[in-house]
BASE-64868 format. One record per residue (C-alpha): residue number from 1; residue in one letter; x, y, z. Coordinates in Angstrom, 3 decimals. Layout:
NUM, A, X, Y, Z .
...
end
This chain:
1, M, -167.242, -11.296, -12.463 .
2, P, -166.900, -13.714, -9.479 .
3, N, -164.001, -13.438, -7.704 .
4, P, -161.310, -16.997, -7.830 .
5, S, -161.956, -19.502, -4.873 .
6, P, -159.595, -18.736, -2.364 .
7, A, -158.053, -21.782, -2.268 .
8, F, -156.595, -20.874, -5.899 .
9, E, -153.008, -19.040, -4.418 .
10, K, -151.024, -18.351, -7.275 .
11, T, -147.161, -18.802, -7.437 .
12, A, -144.861, -15.799, -7.606 .
13, K, -144.273, -16.915, -11.546 .
14, Q, -147.605, -17.053, -12.024 .
15, R, -148.698, -13.565, -11.131 .
16, G, -145.360, -12.512, -13.235 .
17, A, -147.037, -14.336, -16.129 .
18, I, -150.530, -12.947, -15.940 .
19, D, -149.209, -9.442, -15.613 .
20, L, -147.421, -10.326, -18.586 .
21, L, -150.682, -12.343, -20.455 .
22, A, -152.509, -8.705, -19.848 .
23, S, -149.807, -6.680, -21.013 .
24, P, -150.284, -4.896, -24.401 .
25, A, -148.529, -7.554, -26.026 .
26, R, -151.193, -9.427, -28.894 .
27, N, -148.850, -12.285, -29.118 .
28, V, -147.737, -13.898, -25.755 .
29, M, -145.491, -17.414, -25.145 .
30, L, -144.942, -18.893, -21.965 .
31, Y, -142.261, -21.559, -22.511 .
32, G, -140.206, -23.886, -20.347 .
33, G, -139.727, -27.235, -18.405 .
34, S, -142.328, -29.972, -17.656 .
35, R, -145.125, -29.431, -15.189 .
36, S, -144.255, -25.512, -14.878 .
37, G, -147.840, -24.433, -14.868 .
38, K, -147.857, -22.642, -18.164 .
39, T, -150.864, -24.364, -19.715 .
40, F, -152.985, -23.907, -16.192 .
41, I, -152.499, -19.932, -16.093 .
42, I, -153.094, -19.492, -19.755 .
43, L, -156.495, -20.931, -19.123 .
44, Y, -157.011, -19.172, -16.103 .
45, A, -156.593, -16.289, -18.223 .
46, L, -158.830, -17.633, -21.104 .
47, V, -161.699, -18.119, -18.262 .
48, V, -161.104, -14.381, -16.770 .
49, R, -161.346, -12.872, -20.565 .
50, A, -164.274, -14.854, -20.955 .
51, L, -166.301, -13.687, -17.928 .
52, K, -165.021, -9.972, -18.671 .
53, A, -167.338, -10.006, -22.172 .
54, K, -169.584, -12.260, -24.314 .
55, S, -166.660, -13.615, -26.293 .
56, R, -165.172, -17.091, -28.067 .
57, H, -162.220, -18.056, -27.127 .
58, L, -160.119, -21.376, -29.067 .
59, I, -157.629, -23.669, -27.778 .
60, L, -155.638, -25.816, -30.658 .
61, R, -153.724, -28.122, -30.535 .
62, F, -152.028, -30.384, -33.320 .
63, R, -153.965, -33.523, -32.738 .
64, F, -157.220, -33.554, -31.794 .
65, N, -156.899, -36.508, -28.882 .
66, H, -154.245, -34.831, -27.318 .
67, A, -156.345, -31.658, -27.017 .
68, K, -159.402, -33.726, -25.456 .
69, A, -157.305, -35.828, -22.909 .
70, S, -155.508, -33.188, -21.499 .
71, I, -157.333, -30.039, -22.033 .
72, W, -160.886, -31.040, -22.018 .
73, H, -161.059, -34.147, -19.744 .
74, E, -158.144, -32.517, -16.894 .
75, T, -156.832, -29.342, -17.134 .
76, L, -159.644, -27.393, -18.212 .
77, P, -162.171, -28.725, -15.355 .
78, K, -159.445, -27.616, -12.598 .
79, V, -159.013, -24.443, -13.692 .
80, I, -162.906, -23.548, -13.670 .
81, A, -163.061, -25.454, -10.397 .
82, L, -160.713, -23.208, -8.896 .
83, V, -161.400, -20.024, -10.682 .
84, C, -164.689, -19.736, -10.854 .
85, P, -166.242, -22.327, -8.892 .
86, D, -169.822, -21.320, -8.615 .
87, V, -170.374, -19.975, -11.956 .
88, K, -172.646, -22.295, -13.933 .
89, V, -170.524, -23.737, -16.455 .
90, K, -172.098, -25.956, -19.540 .
91, W, -170.188, -28.510, -20.937 .
92, N, -170.856, -29.941, -24.502 .
93, N, -169.243, -32.965, -24.496 .
94, S, -170.272, -33.428, -28.637 .
95, D, -168.788, -30.645, -30.159 .
96, Y, -166.171, -30.033, -27.367 .
97, F, -167.283, -26.318, -25.616 .
98, I, -168.070, -24.660, -22.904 .
99, T, -170.416, -22.023, -22.400 .
100, F, -170.583, -19.530, -19.925 .
101, P, -174.055, -17.714, -18.107 .
102, N, -172.929, -14.458, -19.856 .
103, G, -172.570, -16.388, -23.135 .
104, S, -168.967, -16.443, -23.981 .
105, E, -167.832, -20.071, -25.325 .
106, I, -164.390, -21.741, -24.987 .
107, W, -163.652, -24.196, -27.530 .
108, I, -160.965, -27.316, -27.980 .
109, G, -159.842, -28.576, -31.490 .
110, G, -157.065, -30.186, -33.347 .
111, L, -155.560, -29.386, -36.857 .
112, D, -155.461, -32.841, -37.626 .
113, E, -159.303, -33.341, -38.138 .
114, K, -159.388, -31.324, -41.448 .
115, D, -163.512, -31.172, -41.125 .
116, R, -163.721, -30.003, -37.298 .
117, T, -160.792, -27.807, -38.390 .
118, E, -162.792, -26.040, -41.048 .
119, K, -165.633, -25.823, -39.246 .
120, I, -163.717, -24.049, -36.488 .
121, L, -162.122, -21.644, -38.513 .
122, G, -165.342, -20.318, -39.935 .
123, T, -165.569, -18.511, -36.801 .
124, E, -163.858, -15.389, -35.723 .
125, W, -162.186, -15.560, -32.089 .
126, S, -161.222, -13.339, -29.417 .
127, T, -158.323, -15.343, -28.375 .
128, I, -156.339, -18.373, -29.920 .
129, F, -154.390, -20.382, -27.667 .
130, F, -151.380, -22.821, -29.333 .
131, N, -151.083, -25.398, -26.860 .
132, E, -147.911, -27.223, -27.497 .
133, C, -146.738, -25.297, -30.123 .
134, S, -143.662, -26.623, -30.952 .
135, Q, -145.957, -29.330, -32.510 .
136, I, -148.117, -26.847, -34.962 .
137, T, -146.168, -25.544, -38.204 .
138, H, -145.782, -21.854, -38.570 .
139, A, -147.731, -21.945, -42.191 .
140, A, -151.179, -23.792, -39.757 .
141, V, -150.719, -20.942, -36.939 .
142, E, -150.441, -18.175, -39.813 .
143, M, -154.056, -19.417, -41.396 .
144, A, -155.272, -19.827, -37.989 .
145, L, -154.411, -16.203, -36.965 .
146, T, -156.679, -14.827, -39.783 .
147, R, -159.570, -16.125, -37.623 .
148, L, -158.560, -13.644, -34.793 .
149, A, -161.235, -10.952, -35.592 .
150, E, -164.403, -11.252, -33.148 .
151, N, -165.436, -8.032, -32.304 .
152, S, -166.180, -8.401, -28.584 .
153, G, -164.667, -5.427, -26.877 .
154, L, -161.709, -7.517, -25.658 .
155, V, -158.270, -6.785, -27.166 .
156, N, -157.893, -10.128, -29.102 .
157, K, -154.740, -12.073, -28.611 .
158, A, -152.667, -15.004, -29.520 .
159, L, -151.304, -17.267, -26.552 .
160, F, -148.600, -20.076, -26.693 .
161, D, -146.548, -22.284, -24.833 .
162, C, -144.378, -25.217, -25.575 .
163, N, -141.570, -26.976, -24.108 .
164, P, -138.858, -25.086, -25.923 .
165, P, -137.425, -27.487, -29.094 .
166, N, -134.197, -26.445, -30.928 .
167, K, -133.352, -22.890, -32.034 .
168, K, -134.189, -23.528, -35.570 .
169, H, -137.701, -23.766, -34.841 .
170, W, -140.338, -20.958, -35.840 .
171, T, -140.962, -20.099, -32.093 .
172, Y, -137.188, -19.237, -31.454 .
173, L, -137.020, -16.998, -34.461 .
174, K, -140.422, -15.350, -34.044 .
175, F, -140.286, -14.841, -30.242 .
176, V, -136.570, -14.798, -29.547 .
177, E, -135.215, -13.365, -32.373 .
178, K, -137.903, -11.154, -33.328 .
179, R, -138.130, -12.243, -37.056 .
180, D, -140.501, -13.372, -39.425 .
181, P, -139.811, -17.238, -39.922 .
182, S, -140.530, -17.256, -43.486 .
183, S, -138.845, -14.470, -44.454 .
184, K, -136.339, -13.908, -41.831 .
185, A, -136.960, -10.346, -41.555 .
186, M, -137.203, -8.420, -38.585 .
187, L, -140.997, -7.923, -37.040 .
188, A, -142.473, -4.652, -37.657 .
189, K, -143.606, -4.756, -34.273 .
190, P, -141.365, -6.844, -32.002 .
191, D, -143.120, -5.384, -28.947 .
192, D, -146.087, -7.530, -29.703 .
193, Y, -144.809, -10.358, -29.107 .
194, G, -143.599, -11.072, -25.124 .
195, M, -142.404, -14.155, -23.461 .
196, M, -141.732, -15.512, -20.189 .
197, L, -139.714, -18.600, -19.061 .
198, M, -141.737, -21.017, -16.397 .
199, N, -139.736, -23.583, -15.147 .
200, P, -140.858, -26.778, -12.851 .
201, E, -138.708, -25.075, -10.152 .
202, D, -141.161, -22.126, -10.269 .
203, N, -144.254, -24.701, -9.582 .
204, R, -142.656, -26.909, -6.890 .
205, E, -145.329, -25.896, -4.490 .
206, N, -148.058, -27.255, -6.984 .
207, L, -145.850, -30.810, -7.614 .
208, P, -145.609, -34.040, -6.140 .
209, E, -143.013, -34.235, -3.447 .
210, G, -139.794, -35.584, -5.365 .
211, Y, -141.058, -34.617, -8.394 .
212, I, -138.320, -32.617, -9.872 .
213, E, -135.422, -34.712, -8.071 .
214, D, -137.124, -38.231, -8.656 .
215, V, -138.355, -38.068, -12.415 .
216, L, -136.921, -34.774, -14.129 .
217, G, -133.488, -35.374, -12.339 .
218, R, -132.720, -38.390, -13.786 .
219, L, -133.482, -37.067, -17.302 .
220, S, -130.546, -37.194, -19.727 .
221, Q, -128.197, -34.233, -19.993 .
222, R, -129.991, -33.242, -23.167 .
223, N, -133.414, -33.763, -21.741 .
224, R, -132.939, -32.140, -18.485 .
225, Q, -131.903, -28.631, -20.519 .
226, R, -135.040, -29.159, -22.030 .
227, F, -137.606, -30.112, -19.695 .
228, L, -136.067, -29.348, -16.560 .
229, L, -134.422, -25.698, -17.119 .
230, G, -136.130, -24.788, -20.404 .
231, M, -133.386, -24.216, -22.681 .
232, W, -133.458, -23.638, -26.164 .
233, L, -131.304, -26.375, -27.772 .
234, D, -128.551, -25.996, -30.521 .
235, V, -128.508, -27.651, -33.558 .
236, A, -124.912, -29.441, -34.049 .
237, A, -122.348, -28.560, -36.811 .
238, G, -121.896, -31.577, -38.934 .
239, A, -125.066, -33.283, -38.572 .
240, L, -126.836, -34.947, -41.012 .
241, W, -130.444, -33.144, -41.453 .
242, N, -130.808, -29.601, -40.908 .
243, M, -134.372, -28.036, -40.598 .
244, E, -134.411, -26.704, -43.818 .
245, M, -134.641, -30.464, -45.268 .
246, I, -137.675, -31.246, -43.697 .
247, K, -140.859, -30.511, -45.640 .
248, R, -144.132, -29.934, -43.520 .
249, L, -147.569, -30.958, -44.380 .
250, D, -150.560, -30.056, -42.147 .
251, G, -152.663, -33.485, -42.660 .
252, A, -151.917, -37.022, -43.959 .
253, P, -151.886, -37.775, -47.556 .
254, E, -153.196, -40.808, -48.904 .
255, C, -150.391, -43.550, -48.985 .
256, E, -149.671, -46.743, -50.568 .
257, R, -147.933, -48.201, -47.989 .
258, I, -147.673, -47.395, -44.114 .
259, V, -145.884, -49.085, -41.525 .
260, V, -145.100, -48.816, -37.464 .
261, A, -141.105, -48.925, -37.403 .
262, V, -139.630, -49.723, -33.938 .
263, D, -136.797, -49.680, -32.488 .
264, P, -136.823, -51.341, -28.966 .
265, A, -134.960, -49.800, -25.687 .
266, A, -132.354, -52.604, -24.286 .
267, S, -133.620, -51.324, -20.854 .
268, S, -136.643, -49.566, -19.342 .
269, G, -137.611, -48.181, -16.148 .
270, D, -135.115, -45.596, -14.030 .
271, E, -132.332, -46.683, -15.945 .
272, A, -133.339, -45.883, -19.459 .
273, E, -134.784, -42.522, -18.184 .
274, S, -131.449, -41.773, -16.756 .
275, K, -129.663, -42.579, -19.981 .
276, G, -131.905, -40.960, -22.023 .
277, I, -133.010, -44.280, -23.677 .
278, E, -136.450, -44.658, -25.420 .
279, T, -138.376, -47.244, -27.474 .
280, G, -138.382, -45.499, -30.935 .
281, I, -142.215, -46.203, -32.517 .
282, I, -142.234, -44.023, -35.779 .
283, V, -145.516, -44.469, -37.811 .
284, A, -144.430, -43.542, -41.415 .
285, G, -145.939, -43.882, -45.268 .
286, K, -144.880, -43.903, -49.053 .
287, S, -147.197, -41.405, -50.603 .
288, G, -145.681, -41.373, -54.473 .
289, D, -142.114, -40.443, -54.249 .
290, R, -142.589, -39.039, -50.713 .
291, F, -141.272, -40.484, -47.313 .
292, V, -143.890, -39.208, -44.746 .
293, V, -143.542, -39.435, -40.810 .
294, L, -147.286, -39.738, -40.185 .
295, D, -147.017, -39.985, -36.263 .
296, D, -143.847, -40.436, -33.547 .
297, L, -145.158, -42.160, -30.502 .
298, S, -141.890, -42.991, -28.917 .
299, G, -141.124, -43.031, -25.275 .
300, T, -139.765, -44.629, -21.987 .
301, Y, -141.933, -48.148, -22.079 .
302, T, -141.514, -51.621, -20.547 .
303, P, -141.710, -54.237, -23.583 .
304, D, -145.433, -54.720, -22.276 .
305, E, -146.026, -50.522, -22.902 .
306, W, -144.054, -50.596, -26.405 .
307, G, -145.916, -53.646, -27.849 .
308, T, -149.146, -52.374, -26.836 .
309, R, -148.672, -48.637, -28.414 .
310, A, -147.271, -50.459, -31.433 .
311, I, -150.110, -52.695, -32.014 .
312, E, -152.448, -49.735, -31.665 .
313, A, -150.915, -47.762, -34.313 .
314, Y, -150.772, -50.489, -36.402 .
315, Y, -154.491, -50.822, -36.449 .
316, Q, -155.142, -46.926, -36.105 .
317, W, -153.550, -46.251, -39.515 .
318, R, -154.676, -49.638, -40.756 .
319, A, -150.608, -50.294, -41.486 .
320, D, -149.385, -52.709, -43.856 .
321, R, -146.674, -54.046, -41.495 .
322, V, -144.771, -53.605, -37.917 .
323, V, -140.955, -53.533, -38.637 .
324, G, -138.336, -54.280, -35.743 .
325, E, -134.615, -54.771, -35.834 .
326, R, -133.742, -58.442, -35.312 .
327, N, -130.309, -57.934, -33.908 .
328, N, -131.792, -55.695, -31.136 .
329, G, -132.323, -58.745, -28.830 .
330, G, -132.777, -61.378, -31.451 .
331, D, -136.392, -62.255, -32.383 .
332, M, -137.498, -59.937, -29.314 .
333, V, -139.449, -57.258, -31.266 .
334, E, -141.582, -60.178, -32.971 .
335, D, -142.325, -61.867, -30.291 .
336, V, -143.540, -59.138, -28.234 .
337, I, -146.248, -58.221, -31.221 .
338, H, -147.292, -61.796, -31.958 .
339, V, -147.438, -62.539, -28.330 .
340, R, -149.857, -60.049, -27.586 .
341, D, -151.643, -60.065, -31.466 .
342, P, -150.573, -62.698, -33.983 .
343, N, -152.570, -61.356, -36.343 .
344, V, -150.154, -58.422, -36.679 .
345, A, -147.926, -58.734, -40.433 .
346, Y, -144.415, -58.088, -39.257 .
347, D, -141.358, -58.298, -40.725 .
348, D, -137.440, -58.315, -39.498 .
349, V, -135.073, -55.641, -40.505 .
350, W, -131.177, -56.227, -40.345 .
351, A, -128.883, -53.878, -39.289 .
352, S, -125.761, -55.212, -41.579 .
353, Q, -124.471, -51.682, -41.871 .
354, G, -123.523, -48.896, -38.921 .
355, K, -125.656, -46.013, -38.247 .
356, S, -124.213, -43.581, -40.372 .
357, R, -124.313, -45.950, -43.830 .
358, R, -128.191, -46.488, -42.746 .
359, A, -128.682, -42.717, -41.996 .
360, E, -126.916, -41.378, -45.043 .
361, P, -129.763, -42.305, -47.820 .
362, V, -132.369, -41.270, -45.854 .
363, A, -130.790, -38.057, -45.530 .
364, A, -130.219, -37.840, -48.909 .
365, L, -133.620, -38.218, -49.525 .
366, Y, -134.640, -35.256, -47.424 .
367, E, -132.370, -33.158, -48.936 .
368, Q, -134.110, -33.910, -52.272 .
369, G, -137.245, -32.463, -51.010 .
370, R, -138.643, -36.033, -50.554 .
371, G, -138.908, -36.215, -46.724 .
372, Y, -142.095, -34.986, -45.445 .
373, H, -143.557, -34.562, -41.909 .
374, V, -147.137, -33.756, -40.792 .
375, G, -146.969, -31.615, -38.308 .
376, V, -143.930, -30.994, -36.277 .
377, F, -142.064, -33.618, -34.016 .
378, P, -139.753, -31.747, -32.050 .
379, D, -138.117, -34.846, -29.938 .
380, L, -137.506, -36.717, -33.419 .
381, E, -136.104, -33.625, -35.085 .
382, D, -134.219, -32.428, -32.158 .
383, Q, -132.552, -36.093, -32.658 .
384, M, -132.051, -35.720, -36.512 .
385, V, -130.486, -32.171, -36.364 .
386, S, -128.247, -33.093, -33.432 .
387, W, -126.953, -36.505, -34.343 .
388, V, -123.608, -36.173, -35.877 .
389, Q, -121.851, -39.314, -37.415 .
390, G, -119.667, -41.229, -35.501 .
391, S, -121.253, -39.643, -32.039 .
392, T, -121.541, -42.088, -29.006 .
393, V, -124.343, -42.018, -26.454 .
394, K, -122.276, -40.477, -24.391 .
395, D, -121.050, -37.641, -26.609 .
396, M, -124.314, -36.612, -27.334 .
397, G, -126.133, -36.869, -23.835 .
398, F, -128.970, -39.140, -25.686 .
399, S, -129.754, -42.124, -27.582 .
400, P, -131.337, -41.482, -31.222 .
401, D, -133.903, -44.107, -30.823 .
402, R, -136.633, -41.732, -32.274 .
403, M, -134.560, -41.207, -35.582 .
404, D, -133.404, -44.769, -35.652 .
405, S, -136.993, -46.101, -35.988 .
406, M, -137.676, -43.458, -38.697 .
407, V, -134.607, -44.540, -40.425 .
408, W, -135.661, -48.083, -40.176 .
409, G, -139.074, -47.030, -41.207 .
410, C, -138.266, -45.135, -44.290 .
411, H, -135.647, -48.159, -45.490 .
412, E, -138.554, -50.467, -45.460 .
413, L, -140.813, -47.808, -47.649 .
414, M, -138.604, -45.992, -49.807 .
415, L, -134.824, -48.105, -50.196 .
416, A, -135.071, -51.521, -49.287 .
417, E, -135.189, -54.264, -51.977 .
418, G, -137.956, -56.405, -50.200 .
419, G, -139.006, -57.383, -46.488 .
420, D, -137.100, -59.478, -44.265 .
421, A, -134.042, -58.035, -46.531 .
422, E, -130.449, -56.688, -45.398 .
423, F, -130.355, -52.735, -46.528 .
424, V, -128.947, -52.589, -50.008 .
425, D, -125.720, -51.023, -50.394 .
426, Y, -125.499, -47.327, -51.533 .
end
């Protein structure tokens, strides 16, 4: 097997991660803050395994486009260049896999593309790497693991990485509490589940100067816990939602109506990041009597950026309309959208009631088993299970902008009397 490039110097934490990945544990999760090198070192281990014996390896994310952008075009080429720069690797840019001289293959895939997923899961693998596994349902992971069955001579392994979500997530139950997420029974072989915390500080030497202080240091308290310190977040007592209320789908159903709901931030840039303020952009649909969250595109954006993202989602999902809050900046949302594209159908929603009154009927719908999410949306769901009625942004350490836009979408699709109307009184 070729030796790694001399330019590749592992951090102390990366060396510890390699030891864990090479340990007898059949399931290994690296979790922690943003830009801590988790994905990079797992891909390193994947390449080393591929070079040891002719074998097949799979990298899965929930959305294929995310896997293509972050793994295929960015991280995997860097790993190949550092680990084995002299090895002639063939890149198949139509089916998205690479082939090594010994016949080994590494594929990427997304669980949101049914035909491609069925093709990929018709093959047996020596390694399956669930990248950003907090976005993947436990049921989808269990389905994929039935194909971890290649007889290549390697020990078959499932690898995981994530920014830790809340303590009700299946990753916490399985890797921290060592319980089966479905039955809640203790795992029969707990030693088969290894985990390691990796944070940005552990990878400081590979990060741009000032990244930890200037970028992560400005996060809200709650986001700092997750993205800087790699902490699992608590679920708030008294929250309107709990994780058990959220039903899961691994693919988008047929919807009679789809909307893109926008809850604009009152500020952007450094001020918004420091206060944990985002623009909520939620794509949601009505499927029979079900409310379905299809995508979460929220983030810290300028008006130009969130307007562009909302319009792109409108066309991508063939939405019926964009909806936005009228009394947050007057007609700002409509102006931002229609300046960029006057053909986008748009409706105002009017916040004639307080946040609690708006959220209660939506939570009741979830409680009835009619609130579905396509996959897992950890940031949205963390806000849902952390927001307590009457709480302020200062109390919580974050602004529930994703939750607010989800509530707008649900009212427009399931609860409002009609477009451009005040919410009905429940």
